N, C-alpha and C positions, 0 to 999 in steps of 0.2 A: 286568953284565947283570941286568935285572929278572927276578925269579923268580915262579913261581906261589905259592910260600910267602909272599913279601912281599905279594902280592895278597890272600891269605887273611887276613893280619894286618890289612891296611888295611880290608877289609870288616868284620872282626870289631869293630874299633874304631868304625867308622861305625855299626854296628848297636847297639852297647852304650854308646858314648860313655864307655867306662871301660877303661883299660889292664888292670886286674886281671881284670875279667870277660872281656875279649877274650882274654887269655892262657888263661883256663880253657877257653873255647870252642875254642881252638886246641891245647889240651893241651901248652902250653909254659909256661915261667916268664915272669914279667913282664919281667925284664931281657932275656930272649931276644926277646920280642915288641918291646920298645922299641928294641932294637938293629936288628931287622929293619925297623922303620918308619924309623929314622934312615938306614939304608943306602939305603932307597928314596928318601927325600927328598934325600939327598946325590947319588944317581945322577941324579935328575931336576933337581936344582938349584932346587927350589921347596918351599915349606911346604905341607903337606897337612893338618896337624892343629895347632890352637892348644891348648896345654895349660898349665894353671896348677895350683896346688896344690888348687884347689877344683873345677875344671871341665875338660872336654875337649870341644872344638868342632871340627867339620870346616870348613876353609876352603871358599869356593865352588869353587875348583879341586879341592880334595880330594873334594868331593861328586861333581863331574863324573867324576873319574878312578875313584872308587869304582864308579860305574855301569858304566864301561868294564871295570873289573876283574871285575865280576860276569859280564859277557858273555864275558870271556876264560876264566874258570873253567868257565862253562857249556860253552863250546866245547871245552875240554880234556876235560870229562866226556863230551861227545858223541863225541870221538875214541875214548875208551876204550870207550864203548858200541858204536860201530861195529865196533871190533876184536872185541869180545866177541860181537856179533851174527853176525859172519862165522864164528866158531867154533861157537856154538850160541845163537841168540836165545831159546831156550826154557829156559834155565837161569840161575841167579843170583838176584839180588834184584829185586823189582818193588814200587815204592812207589805204592800206589793210594790216592787220596783220594776222599772222598765227602761229599755234604751229608747232614745228620742225618735228613732226611725221605725219603731213598732208601736209603742204605747199610744201616741196621739191618733193613729190610724186604725186601731183595733179596739182599744178599751172603751172609748166613749159609746160606740155602737153596742157593745156588749154589756154595759153597766145596767140597763133596765132588766135584762135577763138575770144578771147576777143578783140584783136586789130582790127579784121575785124568788129566786132559788134560795137565797140566804137572807131572809128578812131580819134576822137578829145579828148579822155580821156587819161590822163597820169597816169598810175597805179604805185604807189610806194609800194614795198613789204618790210615787216619787220617780222622777226621771233622772238617770245618771248614765255615765258611760259604763260599758260592760265590766271593766275591771273594778270600778268602784262598787257596782252592784254585787259582784261576787264577794268582794271584801266585806260589804255590809251584811251579806247573808251569813258569811262565816262568823262575823262578829256578833250576830244576833240583832243587828239594827234593823234588818229586814227579815220577813218570814218567807217570802216567795219572790222570784224575779222572772221577768219575761225578757228573754235574750234571743240572739241569733247564733246558731252554730254553723261551722265549727268554731269552738272556742274552748280552751282548756278549763274544765270545771272541777278537776281534782276528784275528791270523794263525794261530791254533791250528787244527789239523785236528779235525773232529768226526765222530762216527758215531752217527746216531740209532738208538735201540733200539726204543722203543715210545712210544705216547701213553698218558698216565695221567690218566684222568678223575676226577670228584669225586662224592661223595654228601653229601647234607645230613645232618648229625648233630644230632639234637634230643632233648630229654628225652622219656621215654615219656609219651604223651598230650598233648604240646605241639602246639598248632594249627599246621599247616604253612602257610608263606607262600603267597599266591596268585600271586606273581610275584617276579622278582629284586629289584625295588625294595623289597619288604617285608623283605628280608634285613637291612637296616640300620635298620629302624624301631625306635624305643624302645631303642636300644643293644643289641639282641639279638645281633648278629653279633660273634663273637669270633674273632680270628685270632692268628697268631704275631707276635711283636714284629718291628720293623723290623730288617733285617739278614738275616732268613730270606727267601730268594727265594720260598718257598711263600706268604708273605703277598701279594706282588705277583702271583704266578700265580693265587692264589685270587680276588683282586679282578678279574683279567683273565678269569676264567671267564665273566663277563658284561660285556664291554667297555662302559664308559660307563654301566652300569646299576646298579652297586653301588659303594659307597665306604666306607672305614673311618672311623669317627668318631674325632676327636682324643682324646676321653676314653673310648673303648671299651677294654675289657680286652685286653691283649696278653700272650700266654704265651710261655715260652721253649722249650716242647716240645709235641709232639702229646699226650703223656701228660697234661700239665697241662690242655690244652684239653678233653680227654675227661673228666677229673675235674670240671671246671667245668660242662660240659654235663650230666653225670649228676646234678649237684647242682641242676639246674634253673635255672642262671644265664643261659642263653642258648643259641645255636645256633652251629654252625661248619661249615666245609666240610672234609671229609677226603678225601685222595687214595685212589683204589681200591687202589693198591699197598700202603698201610699197612693198609687194611681186610682185604685178602686175607691179610695176614700175621698177622691176629688182634689188631690193636692195640686194638680195642674190648673184647675179652675178654668177661667176664660182666657188664659194666656195663649199667644200665638205660637204654639209648640206642636210639632208633629211627633207622634209616638209610633215606634216600629217594634213589634214583638220580636223577641230574641229567643225562640224556642230551643236553640242549641246551647244556651248559656247555662252554666251550672248554678242552680239556685242556692240561696241561703236557707237554712232550716230554722224556723221559728219554734222555740221550745220554752217550757217552764223549768225552773230549777229550784231545789230546796235542800235543806240539810238532811243528810241520811239519818233516819231514826226519828224524824219529826212526828209529833203526835197528831198532826193535821193532814196526813197524807190523803185521807179520804176526801177532805175538803179541797185540797189542791187538785186532785184528779177530776173531781166533779167540775171545778172551776175551769180546768183545762178543756173539758168537754164542751162547756158553754162557749168558750172562745173559739173552738174549732167549728162549732155549729154556726156561729156568727160569721166566721170567715167563709164557710161554704155558702151561706145565704147571700153574702155580699158578692161572692164570685159568680153565683148564678144570676144575680141581678145585673152585674156588669156584662155578662155574656149576652143576656137578653137585650140589653141596650144596644 
């Protein structure tokens, strides 16, 4: 009979294309893993992996069955989660992923409230790009993700928390643009590099009216962008969420509200049918309340 253990071995080899590294991932010896793969191939009567002294390759059938194995393991994990949820969905481990332009500016402030609301829940945080977060959620590596919409989420369930608008960040004394079109003139507009959804969302703040130049500066973080702006090298769009969290600090930057800019939408996403929907929605409510509190505080200042 095919076992889940054999499925794990197959996935590990497919992910690493190395029997030694796959064995390390599965916490077994290489002979044990090799024997498990051979048992699986003998049971099915087909070759799943082509191996030589120098390379390891998946056969086309091996690749197809690997994807089915991922679904099987995810289903098995969901069975365990459902059983745990019936006992107490508010305890155990929760793997929460977030994009870098949201997590650091929202989660730290909300963690005390989350701990008070879920004293028996251990929340593990991970920062990744949106596409990696979605893949991790679908693969079962993550339970819940904090992302910005619009973004294609497929069959995932989503809970919108709040809209996050933008402000124009420019060097002190920098002449402000008279319109959205001027944001890209003379290579002034600087954004995050491709891969960050904030780059696309910032461009969509004024649909069809601004565009990123191919040779314009692209940063890996908001911190880098702010440093460049403070040096007088250009301007950028910063999300209100990060500004409220103090990302600008004591830098010599002037901020100009952009009330007519289309905001990004901060949301939670999880797998449809998850046994912890009640937990996710309550956690989303806590994040929303923290955002409202921070917004009121920023307004009062």
